[in-house]
VOGU-3710 file (C-alpha; in Angstrom, 3 decimals, decimal comma):
1> xxxxxxxxxx> 1,375/5,942/-14,925  -1,482/6,754/-17,232  -5,254/6,767/-17,241  -6,957/4,945/-20,116  -10,491/4,976/-21,460  -11,588/1,612/-22,778  -14,481/2,231/-25,172  -16,325/0,307/-27,857  -18,525/1,248/-30,792  -20,428/-0,934/-33,273
11> xxxxxxxxxx> -18,636/-2,056/-36,436  -19,486/0,027/-39,506  -19,087/-1,941/-42,747  -15,952/-3,295/-41,073  -14,506/-2,850/-37,600  -11,453/-1,225/-39,203  -13,686/1,634/-40,375  -14,953/2,179/-36,814  -11,347/2,327/-35,617  -10,216/4,719/-38,385
21> xxxxxxxxxx> -13,132/7,088/-37,770  -12,443/7,332/-34,029  -8,692/7,617/-34,535  -9,024/10,454/-37,071  -11,614/12,314/-34,944  -9,439/12,300/-31,809  -6,144/13,124/-33,504  -7,181/15,323/-36,455  -7,072/18,820/-34,941  -5,122/18,146/-31,786
31> xxxxxxxxxx> -3,743/14,978/-30,297  -6,500/14,546/-27,745  -5,478/10,969/-26,962  -3,032/8,221/-27,885  -5,085/5,336/-29,254  -4,637/1,621/-29,723  -6,937/-1,238/-30,656  -7,974/-3,446/-27,746  -8,266/-6,997/-29,019  -10,929/-9,216/-27,472
41> xxxxxxxxxx> -11,199/-12,812/-28,772  -14,468/-14,486/-29,870  -16,013/-15,235/-26,507  -19,115/-17,364/-25,969  -22,154/-15,095/-25,866  -24,735/-17,278/-24,067  -28,304/-16,027/-23,515  -29,457/-12,463/-23,021  -30,714/-13,248/-19,482  -27,279/-14,541/-18,490
51> xxxxxxxxxx> -25,593/-11,456/-20,008  -27,815/-9,050/-18,072  -27,095/-10,832/-14,779  -23,408/-11,148/-15,607  -23,114/-7,436/-16,333  -23,995/-6,637/-12,693  -21,706/-9,360/-11,320  -18,780/-8,165/-13,436  -19,202/-4,611/-12,111  -18,814/-5,919/-8,531
61> xxxxxxxxxx> -15,927/-8,189/-9,515  -14,183/-5,272/-11,256  -14,330/-3,186/-8,047  -13,107/-6,096/-5,920  -10,168/-6,981/-8,201  -9,176/-3,311/-8,487  -9,159/-3,027/-4,686  -6,863/-6,089/-4,395  -4,516/-4,707/-7,098  -4,310/-1,415/-5,168
71> xxxxxxxxxx> -3,744/-3,220/-1,848  -0,860/-5,211/-3,346  0,687/-2,038/-4,823  0,305/-0,131/-1,568  1,738/-2,981/0,499  4,695/-3,269/-1,894  5,266/0,437/-1,244  5,065/-0,119/2,550  7,478/-3,057/2,468  9,987/-1,192/0,289
81> xxxxxxxxxx> 9,491/1,709/2,731  8,413/4,200/0,077  11,450/4,064/-2,180  9,422/5,300/-5,145  11,634/4,144/-8,037  12,031/0,722/-6,498  8,247/0,358/-6,114  7,533/1,215/-9,762  10,284/-1,201/-10,873  8,524/-4,029/-9,059
91> xxxxxxxxxx> 4,962/-3,253/-10,161  4,972/-4,998/-13,522  2,458/-7,123/-15,437  3,928/-10,064/-17,331  7,371/-8,491/-16,988  6,459/-5,156/-18,641  5,270/-1,835/-17,203  1,517/-1,418/-16,770  0,988/1,060/-19,613  2,722/-1,284/-22,052
101> xxxxxxxxxx> 0,722/-4,287/-20,839  -2,596/-2,455/-21,241  -1,830/-1,003/-24,677  -0,568/-4,355/-25,989  -3,175/-6,466/-24,232  -3,520/-10,038/-25,435  -6,043/-12,446/-23,979  -4,385/-15,248/-21,969  -5,941/-18,369/-23,495  -4,200/-20,726/-21,060
111> xxxxxxxxxx> -5,496/-19,050/-17,892  -8,897/-18,034/-19,184  -9,950/-20,538/-21,906  -12,423/-18,904/-24,290  -14,262/-22,204/-24,831  -15,639/-21,688/-21,309  -18,753/-19,589/-20,763  -18,346/-15,922/-19,733  -19,701/-16,796/-16,289  -17,093/-19,549/-15,836
121> xxxxxxxxxx> -14,281/-17,221/-16,883  -15,466/-14,609/-14,373  -15,589/-17,300/-11,654  -12,004/-18,375/-12,457  -10,887/-14,749/-11,961  -12,926/-14,371/-8,783  -11,458/-17,527/-7,203  -7,915/-16,625/-8,194  -8,058/-13,061/-6,852  -9,886/-14,067/-3,636
131> xxxxxxxxxx> -7,034/-16,513/-2,955  -4,438/-13,775/-3,558  -6,350/-11,441/-1,214  -6,459/-14,060/1,567  -2,767/-14,871/1,150  -1,905/-11,174/1,267  -3,762/-10,746/4,566  -1,895/-13,681/6,141  1,548/-12,652/4,862  1,066/-8,988/5,709
141> xxxxxxxxxx> -0,070/-9,853/9,219  3,027/-12,017/9,883  5,468/-9,454/8,469  3,785/-6,464/10,164  3,957/-8,243/13,520  7,750/-8,692/13,233  8,200/-5,157/11,869  6,046/-3,659/14,670  7,871/-5,525/17,460  11,232/-4,531/15,992
151> xxxxxxxxxx> 10,208/-0,865/15,756  9,040/-0,914/19,380  12,382/-2,308/20,536  14,324/0,141/18,370  12,214/2,993/19,729  13,134/1,904/23,256  16,819/2,181/22,340  16,484/5,688/20,945  15,044/8,972/22,117  15,595/10,993/25,240
161> xxxxxxxxxx> 17,507/9,776/28,311  14,286/10,207/30,301  12,538/7,393/28,427  15,004/5,317/26,399  16,400/1,953/27,429  19,700/2,315/29,282  20,824/-1,264/28,707  23,244/-0,432/25,865  24,664/2,623/27,685  25,717/1,271/31,085
171> xxxxxxxxxx> 28,367/-1,307/31,986  28,663/-3,689/34,880  31,544/-1,697/36,427  29,290/1,413/36,715  27,367/-0,274/39,560  27,874/-1,470/43,106  26,286/-4,925/42,843  25,393/-7,610/45,401  25,695/-5,251/48,372  23,273/-5,575/51,239
181> xxxxxxxxxx> 23,538/-1,864/52,110  24,646/0,088/49,063  22,915/0,725/45,720  23,887/2,677/42,589  21,186/4,969/41,187  21,079/6,551/37,699  20,055/10,194/37,445  19,230/12,305/34,364  20,549/15,847/34,768  19,865/18,700/32,277
191> xxxxxxxxxx> 23,149/19,987/30,808  22,564/23,454/32,222  22,322/21,933/35,730  25,640/20,015/35,756  27,321/22,519/38,176  24,300/22,331/40,552  24,433/18,524/40,495  28,153/18,417/41,317  27,667/20,889/44,168  24,585/19,292/45,708
201> xxxxxxxxxx> 24,318/15,555/45,005  26,280/14,527/48,125  23,891/16,466/50,371  20,540/15,835/48,628  19,826/13,262/51,321  21,730/11,538/54,064  23,927/8,531/53,355  25,136/9,450/49,845  28,656/8,121/49,230  30,959/11,135/48,667
211> xxxxxxxxxx> 32,589/11,455/45,203  30,579/8,486/43,918  28,979/10,321/40,943  30,233/9,731/37,389  28,951/10,986/34,041  28,162/7,839/32,001  26,517/9,211/28,860  25,233/12,418/27,251  22,628/13,230/24,627  21,757/16,692/23,248
221> xxxxxxxxxx> 19,912/17,886/26,342  21,026/15,876/29,363  23,627/13,691/30,968  23,240/10,359/32,764  25,045/10,318/36,116  25,564/7,407/38,488  25,551/7,928/42,247  25,931/5,423/45,096  24,010/5,641/48,383  22,654/3,513/51,210
231> xxxxxxxxxx> 19,497/1,611/50,329  17,542/3,100/53,231  17,997/6,618/51,753  16,485/5,779/48,315  13,031/7,381/48,801  14,382/10,559/50,341  17,047/10,875/47,626  14,445/10,456/44,853  12,187/13,109/46,375  14,970/15,666/46,849
241> xxxxxxxxxx> 16,310/14,992/43,342  12,872/15,662/41,839  12,627/18,955/43,762  15,914/19,977/42,141  14,775/18,855/38,656  17,094/15,835/38,608  15,215/12,751/37,425  16,072/9,375/38,956  15,564/6,546/36,450  14,104/3,274/37,741
251> xxxxxxxxxx> 16,821/0,920/36,584  18,293/-2,227/38,025  21,315/-3,783/36,427  20,275/-7,272/35,311  22,685/-8,885/32,882  20,321/-11,693/31,854  17,418/-9,385/31,052  19,681/-7,082/29,059  21,135/-10,018/27,158  17,633/-11,320/26,393
261> xxxxxxxxxx> 16,601/-7,883/25,033  19,672/-7,750/22,783  19,025/-11,265/21,526  15,367/-10,402/20,818  16,469/-7,357/18,824  18,910/-9,463/16,792  16,320/-12,209/16,260  13,619/-9,809/15,025  16,069/-7,993/12,795  17,204/-11,313/11,263
271> xxxxxxxxxx> 13,597/-12,518/10,869  12,634/-9,299/9,091  15,574/-9,607/6,675  14,778/-13,287/6,064  11,132/-12,562/5,229  11,793/-9,427/3,173  13,143/-11,085/-0,022  10,493/-13,827/-0,353  7,721/-11,326/0,514  8,794/-8,854/-2,205
281> xxxxxxxxxx> 9,012/-11,731/-4,717  5,529/-12,958/-3,721  4,100/-9,440/-4,040  5,727/-8,997/-7,448  4,311/-12,251/-8,834  0,843/-11,792/-7,358  0,567/-8,121/-8,259  1,227/-9,156/-11,860  -1,389/-11,942/-11,637  -4,024/-9,653/-10,098
291> xxxxxxxxxx> -3,402/-6,806/-12,556  -3,636/-9,183/-15,532  -6,890/-10,605/-14,094  -8,230/-7,046/-13,692  -7,623/-6,141/-17,354  -9,291/-9,422/-18,419  -12,334/-8,385/-16,341  -12,363/-5,043/-18,192  -12,303/-6,997/-21,481  -15,206/-9,178/-20,287
301> xxxxxxxxxx> -17,187/-6,077/-19,303  -16,645/-4,393/-22,680  -17,665/-7,567/-24,487  -20,801/-8,129/-22,365  -21,902/-4,496/-22,474  -21,247/-4,192/-26,230  -23,397/-7,253/-26,986  -26,178/-5,920/-24,701  -26,128/-2,501/-26,346  -25,297/-3,200/-29,976
311> xxxxxxxxxx> -26,961/-6,621/-30,319  -26,048/-9,751/-32,260  -24,200/-10,886/-34,281  -21,153/-9,686/-32,296  -19,801/-6,749/-34,273  -17,972/-4,004/-32,378  -14,506/-2,499/-32,093  -12,939/-2,094/-28,635  -10,486/0,812/-28,446  -8,109/2,132/-25,832
321> xxxxxxxxxx> -7,558/5,868/-25,476  -4,729/7,195/-23,317  -5,896/10,572/-22,087  -4,248/13,515/-20,458  -6,005/15,745/-17,952  -6,110/18,947/-19,985  -7,883/17,339/-22,953  -10,551/15,306/-21,114  -13,442/17,742/-21,684  -12,651/18,200/-25,384
331> xxxxxxxxxx> -12,200/14,441/-25,883  -15,630/13,767/-24,350  -17,195/16,290/-26,742  -15,519/14,728/-29,803  -16,626/11,218/-28,791  -20,139/12,477/-28,109  -20,357/14,033/-31,598  -19,068/10,806/-33,093  -21,437/8,437/-31,295  -24,523/10,410/-30,194
341> xxxxxxxxxx> -26,557/8,704/-32,967  -26,155/5,382/-31,066  -28,402/6,554/-28,244  -30,265/9,849/-28,415  -31,154/9,691/-24,719  -27,560/9,231/-23,492  -26,940/12,894/-22,852  -29,975/13,266/-20,605  -30,083/9,931/-18,785  -29,810/10,413/-15,078
351> xxxxxxxxxx> -26,923/8,326/-13,714  -28,963/7,417/-10,630  -31,547/5,512/-12,722  -31,043/1,790/-12,452  -31,474/0,010/-15,771  -30,587/-3,688/-15,544  -27,461/-4,639/-17,439  -26,286/-1,052/-17,906  -24,845/-0,373/-14,447  -25,817/3,260/-14,563
361> xxxxxxxxxx> -25,697/3,513/-10,823  -22,012/2,525/-10,895  -20,735/5,227/-13,254  -21,465/7,841/-15,919  -23,448/6,742/-18,978  -22,372/7,599/-22,547  -23,794/6,591/-25,950  -20,728/4,337/-26,390  -19,504/1,624/-23,983  -16,951/3,176/-21,627
371> xxxxxxxxxx> -14,756/1,937/-18,776  -11,844/3,665/-17,105  -8,526/1,935/-16,400  -6,448/3,998/-14,005  -2,872/2,731/-13,724  -2,036/5,279/-10,994  -2,297/2,771/-8,186  -0,248/4,401/-5,463  -0,776/7,269/-3,054  2,764/8,327/-2,264
381> x> 2,948/10,280/0,945
//
């Protein structure tokens, strides 16, 4: 995904001349950027006071909408569990990839009617994106809860014999059940210690039933053995086992509990699958909505800033430059040469100065109107 510079400069005799000049300057010696016109309709200008105030509000709204767009993209990546191609396939705006949408931008008259004031249009965007953000929080919270509980249960059923659940390993016939005197214990024995276990388990404590030990399950490092003994010998047997580096697992065979755990696992797994499809569809639709809203905010900012800088009547050309990293410095120099006459002080203005309506504190200041659109929305791990 690309990075774009959205810039504007005042119309010369015609706006076409402004476009041709910039296009020739950036492509004459080397192709410093790929350029396209960025079409903004005739919006209602309103008063200068309103424009100055709106310029600050739009800067905040731009940051907010960008953050929601990035959250949606990142959450799509989390839900699709970082399958990179799949994520990019689903992050579209109006059914096309983001670069295409930006370079062929057309104002959506139905969503953002241009008969409305600039302030009203910005409020429509703000309401819409705030709603998407709230919905995302609610949906993400519900899905993450199911996903987290499922992972915890799955974690219990995996891992080392010392910690994992034994419910899916043991069977009813491995145990002496319902006996007043006898109990079956489960012991984890390192593989290297199998001969020691066979030699010593009957004499680790008194009252161990001879030949009662069976190997029930093995993982890479250890085996799980059963052994039957008298209940009164439990504590002594545990102590002696520990001294010999055999670990007795605290486990009681309870069919109902084990059945409930299995059912919970199945239920969570089904719930996750059920929610997955609708959630991805919702993310797809709302990512598109939020991204489209974001580019409309960029258009509003260029319009507002251009009127504030270049004055009335409205006469400027908005242009989109697709940059690549190695040419950025050279491209800045070419644009500076082209437009330095617009504002002699631009090169030496300190970005920390706060001039109302120019948002210098938010970003770098150039003699032309400039905003960045970065379509690289994802941090892949």
